[in-house]
C-alpha positions, 0 to 999 in steps of 0.5 A: 499499500505504501509503494502504491501511495508513492507511485500515485504521488509521483504520478500527480506530481508528474501531472502537475509539472506536464503543463507548466503554465497557462497565460491568459491573453486578449486578441486585438489583431495581435495577442497582448499578455501580462508580464513582469519585469525585474518584479515590478507591476505587470506590464502589457506585452505583445506575444509575437513569433517573430520577436527574436529577442524580448523588446522593452519600451525605452521609456518604460526602461527609464522609469524602471531604471533599466539602462542599456549596457551596450549598443549593437547594430542589427539587421531591421525591417528597414535595414541596419539599425543601432539598438540598445541592450540591457542584459540579464533582466528577469521577466516573469509570465506567471509563475515562470521566471526568465533571464533575458537580454532586452532591446530598448526601443521606443514603442510609443508609435506602435502604441499609437497605431495600435490604440493600445498600450505596448510596454513589450514584446516577447516571443522566442525566449518562451517559444524555445523552451516550451511546446506552446499551445494557442487556444482562441476560444479559451483565449489562453496560452498553454506551455508544456515541457513535451507535446505528448502531454497534449491531450488533443494533439491528434485532432491537429494537423501536423506541418514541417517547421523550418528555421535556416539560421534564423529563431523565426520559423518558416513555413511553405505557402502556395498561392494563386494570383488573380491571373491563374499563376501559381507560385510557392515560396517560404515565409516567415511565421510571424504573429506580430505582423498585422497583415495577411501575407507580405511578399519580399521585394526581391521575390516580388520582383522576380515573379513580377507579382505587382503586375498581376495584381488588379487594383492596387493602393500605396500604403505604409507600415510602422516598424520599430523604428521607422515607418515603410511603404508597400503597395497592397492589392488582393489575390485569388488564394493562399494555401498550406497543407489542406488549408486554404484562403480565398479572396484577400488583400496581400502587400508587396514590400518595396524596401532595398534593404532590411528584412523584407529585402532579403532573398532568403525567404519569400516573405511573411505570414501574418496575424490575420491568417495565423490568428485563424487557427488554434496552434501548437508550436514545437520549435525543439522538434521543428513542428507546427500543429494547425486547427482551425478556430472560430475565425477561419472562415471569416472573410477578410477585411479589404481596405474601404475608406482610404484612411489610416488611423492612429490614437495620438495623445488620446485623439483619433488621428489620420495617419495616411491618406490613400491619394486614389480615395474618396477621402483625399479628394474631399480634403481629409489629410494626414494629421486631421483630428477624427472627432467622430464617425456617425454617432460615435465619439469615442477613441477605441480604434478597434470600434472605429476600424469596424465602422470602416469595414462595410462595403458600399455604406456612407459614413459621416466624418466629423474632422478638425484639420491641422489649421483648427477648422471643424467640418463634416464629411460623408464618404462612400466606403468601397473596396479599393483593391 
């Protein structure tokens, strides 16, 4: 009997350690989790498979007394950039404590674009040590020591993962252009990129992708250090394994330096596709596991208004205007403040963006321009690509 009790206690102990931790997240295009740095208050971090190092907002670091130990040049989205590094900082997620080096960067522009406060970014430091399960119905990330501890793993589709010298995994995609042309490529699996698919400049030029698009618009996106321009269009289909997505917007990079100018891979697979799956990521065995979640079949959102928006000092502000859009033709310009849309006067960017999503619907915008003049503009939403 005593031996049996010891065996049962051992089994219970192993079972308790099978799942190491459960980390709740909030989904707002990206995944937001709570993280403690050096035993301080909880901070808002983005969980990002494209983050090879932990990133901490430089203003948060200053407030906490964290100083850089040295600066290092590294390849960023737009070329070689200098980053400040703080060594050996303590990072806490639930009952997990890590010692990590941190890149100190001003994340305020990303917070403004998101409409949510972003204190930091984390990814590889967790993913390299644990088998990581993402559940979008329960809104949590579960960490395991081994994949065979996940009881429902057989319900997922297993797909090989590649690294090729980078800490960001890669996945093979097949896509079909509007003219029927089919191509394949290897794409970085980057849940911190708020897009469907971005094609790198060399790959797009080699396969003449821009000339295979129908309508296109010029847009820009914000990276860690600066904005970058790209072309946005649409394609007929993207697929990997037995999963496929029809009629979706895509981006084509224009960068001549940096990650998006690399010939080592074709581009980036981003959150607007990744988040349509419950997933298990096993970096040690180089395996993806995918299972469609409730968002899998939702139609993709296309640009309709021609406006980009950001939350600056609590004000909804126009961050860019597509020159071919009705909004531009009616005088809306970058830097204008949007006071209301229809009857909504708040500053929740997620809600603002839902107002811009309904094709062939008119919306009324109350605007304060850069001269301080207030006027009302009505625009018809329509698909621009």
